[in-house]
ROLUMKOL-109285 format. One line per 3 residues: number of its first residue (from 1); their letters; for each residue x negated, y, z of C-alpha. Coordinates in steps of 0.5 Angstrom, whole numbers, plus 500, padded with zeros to 3 digits. Layout:
<recs>
NUM = a = X,Y,Z  ...;
</recs>
This chain:
<recs>
1 = mqp = 500,500,500  497,507,498  495,511,504;
4 = yri = 500,517,503  506,512,503  503,510,510;
7 = arr = 503,517,512  510,518,510  513,512,513;
10 = vll = 509,514,520  511,521,520  519,519,519;
13 = acs = 518,514,524  515,519,529  520,524,527;
16 = lla = 526,519,529  522,516,535  522,524,538;
19 = ass = 529,525,536  531,518,539  530,521,546;
22 = aha = 535,527,545  540,523,541  542,516,542;
25 = rgt = 547,516,536  548,520,529  552,520,523;
28 = iek = 550,521,516  554,526,513  551,526,506;
31 = vqi = 546,523,501  543,527,495  539,525,490;
34 = ngl = 534,530,487  530,530,481  534,526,476;
37 = dkg = 538,529,470  546,528,471  547,527,464;
40 = dda = 541,523,461  539,519,468  547,518,469;
43 = eii = 546,510,469  540,510,474  543,515,479;
46 = eni = 549,510,479  545,504,480  541,508,486;
49 = evs = 548,509,489  550,502,488  543,500,491;
52 = lsl = 543,504,497  545,502,504  546,509,506;
55 = yet = 552,510,502  556,505,506  555,508,513;
58 = igk = 557,515,511  561,518,516  560,512,521;
61 = vqg = 557,513,527  550,509,527  546,507,533;
64 = esr = 539,510,533  535,504,531  540,502,525;
67 = ley = 539,509,523  532,508,523  532,502,519;
70 = lls = 537,505,514  532,510,512  526,506,512;
73 = qae = 530,502,507  532,507,502  525,508,499;
76 = rqt = 525,501,497  532,500,495  531,506,490;
79 = rqa = 525,504,488  528,497,486  534,501,483;
82 = lep = 529,504,478  526,498,476  531,495,471;
85 = fgf = 530,502,467  523,500,466  520,505,472;
88 = ynp = 515,501,476  511,507,479  516,512,481;
91 = vit = 514,517,487  520,517,492  520,522,498;
94 = vea = 526,521,503  528,527,508  533,526,513;
97 = prq = 534,533,517  538,533,523  543,538,526;
100 = gdt = 546,535,532  549,529,531  549,529,523;
103 = lqv = 544,528,518  543,530,511  539,525,507;
106 = vih = 535,528,501  532,523,496  527,526,492;
109 = vdk = 525,522,485  520,522,480  521,517,475;
112 = gep = 514,517,473  511,514,466  516,508,464;
115 = vrv = 513,501,463  512,499,456  512,493,452;
118 = rqs = 505,491,451  506,484,448  512,481,445;
121 = evv = 512,473,443  520,471,442  520,465,438;
124 = itg = 525,459,436  523,452,434  527,447,431;
127 = paa = 532,447,425  534,454,427  527,456,426;
130 = rdr = 530,456,418  536,459,420  536,466,417;
133 = ylq = 541,469,422  537,467,428  531,470,424;
136 = rdl = 534,476,423  536,477,431  529,475,432;
139 = qdf = 527,481,428  532,485,432  530,483,439;
142 = npr = 529,489,443  525,492,447  520,492,441;
145 = ege = 512,493,443  511,500,445  518,501,447;
148 = pfd = 520,502,455  521,495,458  529,496,459;
151 = htt = 532,490,463  539,491,460  536,492,453;
154 = yea = 532,486,454  538,482,457  542,484,452;
157 = skv = 538,481,446  536,475,450  544,474,450;
160 = tit = 545,475,443  540,470,441  543,465,446;
163 = rrl = 550,466,444  548,466,436  545,459,437;
166 = aer = 552,456,440  556,460,435  552,456,430;
169 = gyf = 552,449,433  546,449,436  549,446,442;
172 = dsd = 543,442,445  538,449,445  535,451,451;
175 = ftq = 529,455,453  522,453,453  519,459,456;
178 = rrv = 522,465,459  517,470,462  516,477,463;
181 = evt = 509,479,466  509,487,469  502,490,470;
184 = rae = 504,496,474  497,499,474  497,499,467;
187 = naa = 504,501,466  505,494,461  510,489,460;
190 = dif = 508,482,457  514,478,454  514,471,453;
193 = lsw = 521,468,451  522,462,446  528,457,445;
196 = dsg = 528,450,442  534,450,438  535,442,438;
199 = rry = 540,439,432  545,443,429  552,440,430;
202 = nmg = 558,440,425  565,441,425  569,435,427;
205 = rid = 577,433,427  582,438,430  587,435,434;
208 = fkq = 593,440,435  596,438,442  603,441,442;
211 = dyf = 610,437,443  615,441,439  613,442,431;
214 = rtg = 613,437,426  606,433,426  601,436,420;
217 = lfe = 605,443,420  598,447,422  593,442,419;
220 = plv = 593,447,412  590,453,417  584,449,418;
223 = ywe = 581,451,411  574,448,412  572,440,411;
226 = egs = 571,436,416  563,435,417  561,442,414;
229 = ywh = 557,446,418  559,448,425  561,456,426;
232 = egk = 565,459,431  567,464,426  572,458,423;
235 = ldr = 575,457,430  576,465,431  580,465,424;
238 = lre = 584,459,426  586,462,433  588,469,429;
241 = slt = 592,465,424  596,461,430  596,468,434;
244 = kld = 600,471,427  605,466,427  608,468,434;
247 = yfs = 610,461,436  605,461,442  604,464,449;
250 = tid = 597,461,450  592,458,445  587,454,448;
253 = iqp = 581,452,443  576,447,446  570,444,442;
256 = hpe = 567,438,445  560,437,443  559,432,449;
259 = day = 564,427,444  560,428,438  561,422,433;
262 = gdg = 558,420,426  553,425,424  554,430,429;
265 = evp = 561,432,428  564,436,434  571,434,436;
268 = vdv = 576,440,437  582,440,442  587,446,440;
271 = tlt = 592,446,446  598,450,444  604,453,449;
274 = lak = 610,455,446  613,462,447  620,464,449;
277 = rti = 624,462,443  629,468,442  627,476,443;
280 = yta = 632,481,443  631,488,442  635,494,443;
283 = gls = 634,502,443  636,509,442  634,513,436;
286 = ygs = 635,520,433  633,524,427  634,531,424;
289 = esg = 637,528,418  640,521,421  643,524,427;
292 = agv = 644,520,434  644,512,433  643,505,437;
295 = rgg = 638,500,434  638,492,436  635,486,434;
298 = ver = 635,478,435  629,474,433  628,467,433;
301 = ryv = 621,465,433  622,458,431  629,456,428;
304 = nrr = 627,448,428  621,444,428  619,446,421;
307 = ghk = 617,453,424  622,457,420  624,464,423;
310 = lnt = 630,468,423  630,475,424  636,480,424;
313 = qld = 635,488,425  641,493,426  640,501,426;
316 = yaq = 647,504,426  646,512,426  651,518,425;
319 = krk = 649,519,418  645,513,416  646,505,417;
322 = sav = 642,499,415  642,492,417  637,487,415;
325 = tsy = 637,479,416  631,475,413  629,468,414;
328 = rip = 622,466,413  619,459,411  611,457,413;
331 = afr = 607,457,406  600,455,409  598,450,404;
334 = wld = 595,456,399  594,462,403  596,464,410;
337 = gwy = 603,467,409  611,466,408  616,464,403;
340 = tfa = 622,470,405  629,470,403  632,477,406;
343 = isa = 639,481,405  639,488,406  645,493,407;
346 = yde = 644,501,407  649,506,408  647,514,408;
349 = qtr = 652,520,408  648,526,409  650,533,407;
352 = yid = 648,532,400  649,525,398  653,519,399;
355 = mrn = 649,513,398  650,505,399  646,499,397;
358 = fkl = 646,492,398  639,488,396  637,481,395;
361 = igs = 630,479,396  626,473,395  618,473,396;
364 = rsg = 612,470,397  606,473,402  599,471,403;
367 = ein = 593,473,406  588,473,400  582,475,404;
370 = ehw = 580,478,411  582,485,407  587,484,402;
373 = tav = 594,482,403  599,481,397  607,480,397;
376 = asv = 610,477,390  618,478,390  624,478,386;
379 = nll = 629,483,388  636,484,386  639,491,387;
382 = rer = 646,494,387  647,501,389  652,507,388;
385 = wry = 651,514,390  654,521,389  652,528,391;
388 = ssg = 656,533,395  658,540,395  656,542,402;
391 = dqf = 660,537,406  665,536,401  665,529,396;
394 = nda = 672,530,394  671,532,387  664,528,386;
397 = lyq = 664,521,382  660,515,384  655,513,380;
400 = yst = 653,505,380  646,502,378  644,494,378;
403 = lfy = 637,492,377  634,486,377  626,486,378;
406 = pql = 620,483,380  615,487,384  608,486,387;
409 = tgd = 605,489,393  598,489,395  595,492,402;
412 = yvn = 588,493,403  585,494,410  577,495,411;
415 = vdd = 576,499,418  572,499,424  578,499,429;
418 = rtf = 585,497,426  588,501,433  584,507,432;
421 = prs = 580,507,425  574,512,425  571,509,419;
424 = gfs = 573,505,413  579,505,408  586,503,408;
427 = gna = 591,503,402  597,500,399  599,499,391;
430 = tlr = 606,497,388  608,495,381  615,493,379;
433 = ggl = 619,493,373  626,491,370  629,490,363;
436 = ega = 635,492,360  640,486,359  635,482,363;
439 = gsd = 639,483,370  638,491,369  642,497,367;
442 = tsf = 636,500,364  628,498,363  623,501,367;
445 = iqa = 616,500,370  614,503,377  607,504,380;
448 = dat = 605,507,386  599,507,391  597,510,397;
451 = lrw = 589,511,400  587,513,406  579,514,408;
454 = flp = 577,515,415  570,519,416  567,519,423;
457 = lge = 565,526,425  560,526,431  561,522,437;
460 = adr = 569,522,437  572,526,432  574,524,425;
463 = lil = 577,526,418  583,523,415  583,524,407;
466 = rgq = 590,521,404  592,521,397  598,518,394;
469 = agt = 601,518,387  607,514,383  610,514,376;
472 = twt = 616,512,373  616,510,366  624,509,363;
475 = gdl = 628,512,358  634,513,363  632,516,369;
478 = vam = 640,517,371  641,510,371  635,509,376;
481 = pps = 638,509,383  636,514,389  632,509,393;
484 = lry = 627,508,387  626,515,385  620,519,388;
487 = fag = 622,524,393  617,529,397  617,532,404;
490 = gdr = 616,529,411  611,526,416  608,521,411;
493 = sir = 609,526,405  608,533,406  609,536,413;
496 = gya = 612,543,413  618,540,409  624,536,411;
499 = wre = 625,529,408  626,529,401  626,537,401;
502 = vgp = 621,537,395  623,535,388  628,537,383;
505 = rtp = 634,539,385  641,541,381  642,549,380;
508 = ppd = 644,553,386  648,554,390  648,546,391;
511 = kya = 641,545,390  642,537,391  635,533,391;
514 = lga = 635,529,385  629,525,386  623,525,381;
517 = khl = 620,520,376  613,522,378  609,524,385;
520 = vvg = 603,527,387  601,528,395  594,530,398;
523 = sae = 592,531,405  586,533,409  586,532,417;
526 = yeh = 581,534,422  582,531,429  578,533,435;
529 = yfs = 578,529,442  576,532,448  570,529,451;
532 = ggp = 571,523,447  579,522,449  584,520,450;
535 = wgv = 587,527,449  585,531,442  588,536,437;
538 = aaf = 589,536,430  589,541,424  591,539,417;
541 = vdt = 594,541,410  598,537,406  600,539,398;
544 = gsa = 604,535,393  610,535,389  615,530,386;
547 = fdn = 617,532,379  619,530,372  615,534,367;
550 = tid = 612,540,370  608,539,377  610,544,382;
553 = lht = 605,544,388  608,545,395  603,546,401;
556 = gvg = 604,545,408  599,547,414  600,545,421;
559 = fgv = 597,543,428  598,537,433  597,534,439;
562 = rwk = 593,527,439  593,521,445  590,515,445;
565 = spv = 596,511,449  595,504,451  601,502,446;
568 = gpv = 597,506,440  595,513,438  601,518,439;
571 = rid = 601,524,434  606,530,435  605,535,430;
574 = iar = 608,542,428  608,544,421  610,550,416;
577 = gln = 611,550,409  608,555,405  613,555,399;
580 = spd = 619,558,402  622,551,406  629,550,408;
583 = saf = 627,551,415  621,555,419  618,549,422;
586 = qly = 618,542,422  616,537,428  614,530,428;
589 = lni = 613,525,432  609,518,431  607,512,435;
592 = gad = 602,507,432  596,507,427  597,510,420;
595 = l = 594,505,416;
</recs>
């Protein structure tokens, strides 16, 4: 022990002994740590506070011998709390000035120079030595030679390689060397770390343990061949597929390498516990266009042992009513997806339109890969509508349209976080078309697409760019029902304008929104989060138009409040149109990620 440290401890002990004659007891009122930056050294300060026994006694009366012991341990505990961060030679001074029966403890910390990695030997022997993913992990191992020896970084890198060995089927892997030598006098650390990977195992048989669904229903979800190389990601994909089915409350997937057979095939048990069969939903709704209403639904997660599903949803508002019933049949043998048969009814009676339609849908959905989902469908639509003059429909005649058309929809998501994306792209595209005389009153082709680009700014902010375009090719737009025409305005279109406000209209004084053949919308939005969240603010500008021949751009600007809630992002926006909108301001509320 260095002489100056011995002298400090002797002086501290003498001061306590001198005080003990007059004070038999005392109370530590406060512990203060000086010499460290509260920002850059926040983790170090926290570790010191957790390590110090002094904090457990603050405000509690202690005997003099106990106080002496606590103060004598403070330097050692502080020194040990610094070592995980690579500081093995700090200078620490403990002061405990006393006023009556209370003490104010001040710990002065000079971290000194960090211990740096002088030599690093991190290797894997065995078959995994030729595994490119593990070799990449070895190359990325931290801390590197010349860098401070941070225990947290070292342990994280070690765990990464150990987990990777297990993920890739090296179940017999173990350490052959695991040693770190720290030379305090030279501020140097030498790392000696090695694994023997052992053999690599293969994917074995999958045993689904459940007692309701018919045997073999879930086998198509196992997309790999028995005997193929082991990879934990295959089981993760299987778990994700089973979760999306929404049949089960728990999904437990357990490999058993101890029961390996053949050429190292590892059997896997998948234990499935059924979820509640029927889900009922109910709620209230309100919209400026639709008025007050109620919503309800009944979903049968599984109708029978074949895994069929039935879902009925009703939305009954003052001016808009809709009902949808869908029946889904598993389609797992080619792409994860469903065959769906649905019927929907919709009725709208607002101040300018009286519209009602019925629709029959037959579709096949599937996941093409981790980013793309596609839906192919055939649709039969019967719609009637008429426009009003103010609130009067008395003199207006109904128009009718029947359309039979196939439709193809693709959804693309490639973002860093589906709940709150800060980087990446998402979008969707739709193509539909019908032929006159082949079930449709008119021939038409429609194509539209939406793209969102998320750009990270700083530590927590983001920029969201959105573009949307659509077009219709038809020789008879009048025969196209309003539900298949393009409108602009609203929270998912041009904010600052009411829903369907932007687009072709009849001449004054009626000015009915007729819908258009084409649509173009662009948006830019910047979000700033205070101290990384969860609260933030946003500013945005939207522009676009729904038009037949000549584009007439309408622009809206606004600002909003953002909250990263437990159920997803909450967005409250207020916006104003710059092209003489019908109302001065528009208020919007949305919950959930907008992908």
